[in-house]
C-alpha positions in Angstrom: 0.0 -0.2 0.0 1.2 3.4 -0.9 2.1 5.4 2.4 -0.2 8.3 1.3 -3.0 5.9 1.2 -3.1 5.4 4.9 -6.7 5.0 5.7 -6.2 7.2 8.8 -5.2 10.5 7.0 -8.3 11.8 7.0 -8.8 11.2 10.5 -5.7 12.8 11.6 -6.9 16.3 10.0 -10.3 15.7 12.0 -8.4 14.9 15.3 -6.2 18.3 15.0 -9.6 20.3 14.2 -11.1 18.6 17.3 -8.2 19.2 19.4 -7.9 22.9 18.4 -11.1 24.6 17.3 -11.3 27.3 15.1 -13.3 29.2 18.0 -12.2 28.4 21.5 -14.8 28.0 24.2 -14.8 28.3 27.9 -15.4 24.6 28.2 -12.1 23.9 26.0 -10.2 26.4 28.1 -11.3 24.3 31.3 -10.1 21.0 29.6 -6.9 22.5 28.7 -6.0 24.2 32.0 -8.6 24.0 34.5 -11.6 25.7 35.5 -11.5 29.7 35.8 -11.2 31.0 39.2 -13.2 34.2 37.5 -13.6 34.1 33.5 -11.6 33.3 30.6 -11.6 35.9 27.6 -12.2 33.0 25.0 -12.4 35.5 22.1 -8.9 36.8 22.7 -7.6 33.2 23.2 -9.2 32.4 19.9 -7.5 35.4 18.3 -4.4 34.9 19.7 -4.0 31.0 19.6 -6.2 29.5 17.4 -6.4 31.8 14.5 -2.6 32.2 14.1 -2.2 28.5 14.6 -4.8 27.5 11.9 -3.4 30.1 9.8 -0.3 28.0 9.9 -1.9 24.4 9.7 -4.1 25.3 6.9 -1.0 25.9 4.6 -0.4 22.1 3.9 2.0 19.6 5.3 1.9 16.0 4.7 1.4 15.1 8.2 3.8 12.4 8.1 4.9 12.4 11.6 1.5 11.4 12.8 1.3 8.6 10.3 4.7 7.6 11.3 3.3 7.2 15.0 0.1 5.1 13.4 2.4 2.8 11.4 4.8 2.3 14.3 2.0 1.4 16.6 0.9 -1.0 13.9 4.4 -2.4 13.4 4.5 -3.6 17.1 1.1 -5.3 16.9 -1.0 -2.5 18.2 -4.3 -1.1 17.1 -3.7 2.4 15.4 -7.3 3.2 15.6 -7.1 3.4 19.2 -4.2 5.8 19.5 -5.6 8.5 16.9 -6.5 11.1 19.4 -2.6 10.9 20.2 -1.4 11.9 16.7 -2.0 15.6 17.4 1.0 15.5 19.8 3.9 15.3 17.0 2.3 17.3 14.6 1.3 20.2 16.8 4.8 20.2 18.5 6.4 20.2 15.2 4.5 23.3 13.8 5.3 25.1 17.1 8.9 24.3 16.3 8.5 26.0 13.1 6.7 29.0 14.1 9.6 30.0 16.5 12.3 28.6 13.9 11.1 31.5 11.8 11.4 34.1 14.1 14.8 33.1 15.0 16.1 32.7 11.7 14.4 36.0 10.6 12.8 34.2 7.4 10.4 35.8 5.3 8.4 32.7 3.8 6.8 29.3 5.1 5.1 27.0 2.7 4.7 29.9 0.1 3.1 32.4 2.4 4.6 35.3 4.6 5.7 33.7 8.2 3.4 33.8 10.9 5.2 36.6 12.8 5.1 38.8 9.6 1.2 38.6 9.8 0.4 38.4 13.5 3.5 40.3 15.2 6.6 38.7 16.9 4.9 38.8 20.5 1.9 36.8 19.1 3.9 34.2 17.1 6.5 33.6 19.9 3.7 32.8 22.4 1.5 30.7 19.9 4.7 28.8 18.9 5.7 28.2 22.7 1.8 27.2 23.6 2.2 24.4 20.9 5.1 23.2 22.8 2.9 22.5 25.8 -0.7 22.2 24.5 -0.4 18.4 23.3 0.3 17.3 27.2 -3.5 17.6 27.4 -4.1 14.6 25.5 -1.9 12.6 27.7 -3.4 14.1 31.2 -7.1 13.7 30.0 -6.8 10.2 28.5 -7.5 7.0 30.4 -4.1 5.6 29.9 -2.6 3.5 32.8 -0.4 5.8 35.0 2.8 3.9 33.9 1.9 4.8 30.3 1.3 8.3 31.1 4.5 8.6 32.7 6.3 7.0 29.7 4.8 9.3 27.6 5.6 12.3 29.2 9.1 11.3 29.6 9.4 10.8 25.6 7.7 14.0 24.9 9.9 16.1 27.3 13.1 14.5 26.5 12.6 14.9 23.0 11.6 18.7 23.2 14.7 19.3 25.1 16.9 17.4 22.7 15.1 19.9 19.9 16.3 23.0 21.9 19.8 21.6 22.2 19.9 21.1 18.4 18.5 24.7 17.9 20.9 26.0 20.2 23.9 24.6 18.4 22.5 25.4 15.0 21.8 29.1 16.2 25.3 29.4 17.5 27.0 28.1 14.2 25.0 30.3 12.0 25.4 33.5 13.9 29.2 33.2 13.0 30.1 33.0 16.7 32.2 29.8 16.4 35.6 30.2 15.0 36.0 26.8 13.8 34.2 24.6 11.0 31.7 21.9 12.9 32.6 18.3 12.1 30.4 16.0 10.1 29.6 14.3 13.2 28.7 17.1 15.1 26.6 18.3 12.2 24.6 14.9 12.2 24.1 15.3 15.9 22.8 18.7 15.9 20.1 17.5 13.1 19.3 14.3 15.3 18.4 16.6 18.1 16.9 19.6 16.2 15.1 17.7 13.1 15.1 14.2 14.3 13.7 14.9 17.8 10.2 15.1 16.8 10.1 12.4 14.3 11.7 10.3 17.2 9.1 11.2 19.6 6.4 10.1 17.0 7.9 6.7 16.5 8.2 6.0 20.2 5.1 7.2 21.2 3.6 4.8 18.4 5.4 1.9 19.7 4.7 2.7 23.1 0.8 3.0 22.8 0.8 0.1 20.8 2.5 -2.1 23.4 6.1 -2.5 21.9 9.0 -3.7 23.9 11.6 -1.5 25.1 13.8 -2.8 22.4 11.2 -1.9 19.6 10.8 1.6 20.9 14.4 2.0 21.0 15.0 0.6 17.6 12.0 2.7 16.0 12.9 5.8 17.9 16.5 5.6 16.4 15.2 4.9 12.9 12.9 8.1 13.0 15.6 10.1 14.2 17.9 8.9 11.4 15.1 9.4 9.0 14.6 13.1 10.4 18.3 13.8 9.7 18.1 12.5 6.4 15.3 14.4 5.6 17.0 17.7 6.9 20.1 16.9 4.7 17.5 16.7 1.5 16.0 19.8 2.6 19.3 21.5 2.7 20.1 20.5 -0.9 16.7 21.8 -2.0 17.3 25.0 -0.6 20.3 25.6 -2.8 19.1 23.5 -5.7 15.6 24.7 -6.4 12.7 26.7 -4.4 10.1 24.3 -5.9 8.2 22.6 -3.1 10.1 23.8 -0.1 8.5 26.1 2.4 11.4 28.5 2.7 12.8 30.7 0.2 15.6 29.6 -2.1 19.1 30.1 -1.0 17.6 31.0 2.5 20.2 28.7 4.5 22.9 30.8 2.9 21.4 34.1 3.8 21.1 32.6 7.5 24.6 31.7 7.5 23.6 27.8 8.0 26.8 25.3 8.6 25.0 22.6 6.6 26.4 19.5 5.5 27.0 20.8 2.2 28.7 23.8 3.6 30.8 21.8 5.8 32.0 19.3 3.1 32.7 22.4 0.8 34.8 24.2 3.5 36.8 20.9 4.1 37.3 20.4 0.4 37.8 23.8 -1.1 41.1 25.7 -1.4 41.7 28.5 1.1 40.6 31.3 -1.0 37.3 29.8 -1.7 36.9 28.7 1.9 37.2 32.0 3.1 34.9 33.5 0.6 32.2 31.2 1.3 32.7 31.8 5.2 32.8 35.5 4.3 29.4 35.3 2.4 27.8 33.1 4.9 28.6 35.7 7.9 27.1 38.4 5.8 23.5 37.1 6.1 23.0 38.6 2.9 19.7 38.4 0.8 21.7 39.6 -2.3 21.1 37.2 -5.1 24.6 37.6 -6.9 26.3 36.8 -3.7 24.0 33.8 -3.0 24.6 32.2 -6.5 28.2 32.8 -5.9 28.3 31.1 -2.7 26.3 28.0 -4.2 28.5 28.0 -7.1 31.5 27.1 -4.8 29.5 24.3 -3.0 28.7 23.2 -6.6 32.3 23.1 -7.8 33.2 20.8 -5.1 30.3 18.1 -5.6 29.1 18.6 -2.3 25.4 18.1 -3.2 26.2 14.6 -4.6 28.2 14.0 -1.3 25.2 15.0 0.8 22.6 12.9 -1.0 24.9 9.8 -0.8 25.1 10.5 3.1 21.6 10.5 3.5 21.2 7.3 1.9 23.7 5.6 3.8 21.9 6.7 7.2 18.6 5.2 6.1 20.2 2.1 5.0 22.2 1.8 8.3 19.3 2.3 10.8 17.0 0.3 8.9 18.9 -2.9 9.2 18.7 -2.6 13.1 14.9 -1.6 12.9 14.1 -4.6 10.5 15.5 -7.1 13.0 13.4 -5.9 16.0 10.1 -6.0 14.0 8.1 -8.9 12.7 7.1 -9.0 9.0 4.0 -6.7 8.4 2.7 -4.4 6.1 3.3 -1.6 8.7 7.0 -2.5 8.3 7.1 -2.3 4.6 5.6 1.3 5.0 8.3 2.3 7.4 11.0 1.5 5.1 8.9 3.1 2.2 8.6 6.3 4.4 12.2 6.6 4.7 13.0 6.3 0.9 10.1 9.2 0.4 12.1 11.1 3.0 15.4 10.8 1.4 14.0 11.6 -2.0 12.0 14.3 -0.4 8.7 13.5 -2.5 7.0 14.1 0.7 
């Protein structure tokens, strides 16, 4: 079965709208944070949380993280139908990270439209994004899951969120030009594992946990999803300098932001000193000048860094799939996991 023929895909959308309605009510607020001592201004909550978040969520997205969660549940022998309400967790948190990331990167576009803080203001966008980090805990708290399962789910979410912030911290420090050395490839992969792989790993681990998987299966699926997230980021880095078609941010934004991507790291290690210094100079300018962006990309292309990165992404998937394959029984869900990984590195998702 094709990955995107997943029968639960439409239900995921319904769960998102049920979880965060377009118009918030006092009853919704009470379920989220408890009964008001006085009175909630739900109109203001709607305007400052639901409206900007749905402006963002309505722009599209394949919802592959919640589908990954369902497939991991099924792959360990669980019933994905029973965990559908929990699929909002990785999708809501992921979109919160994007909203905040756009502010930190001073981006202009996301999914072909102005970034949220350009529409609603920095203050509202920061608060809405941060709210999405915590809102999904409601689904765990208000569920009838056993106490030990709730505890394990809380630990998975909080640890992966912390990892995400560690990855973002390192990425920000690098692209701000504050580091006086070139990051190693291993450091780059770890940064991506934390920043981009953390929510994918969260989805996989939660799916396996709620599906009744063993500790070995939860660990294997979490590591495979993390590696898939890294491969996804590498492919995203490639697309950002190859073509603006089909990606959410603007063409060449990674150069403008001074990102130390795998492409850049490989080029800096392979290029002669004059090209190396010129690439660093352009990266540290944080320029949006098209001529300079093209110059930087030409240096990257000269040293075959795109092909190098493509190969690295494919090798990651191959390595971690072998370990995951051994931990799972044969099933259609297992086949879909491998299909998803291939879609991620081909970036047809």
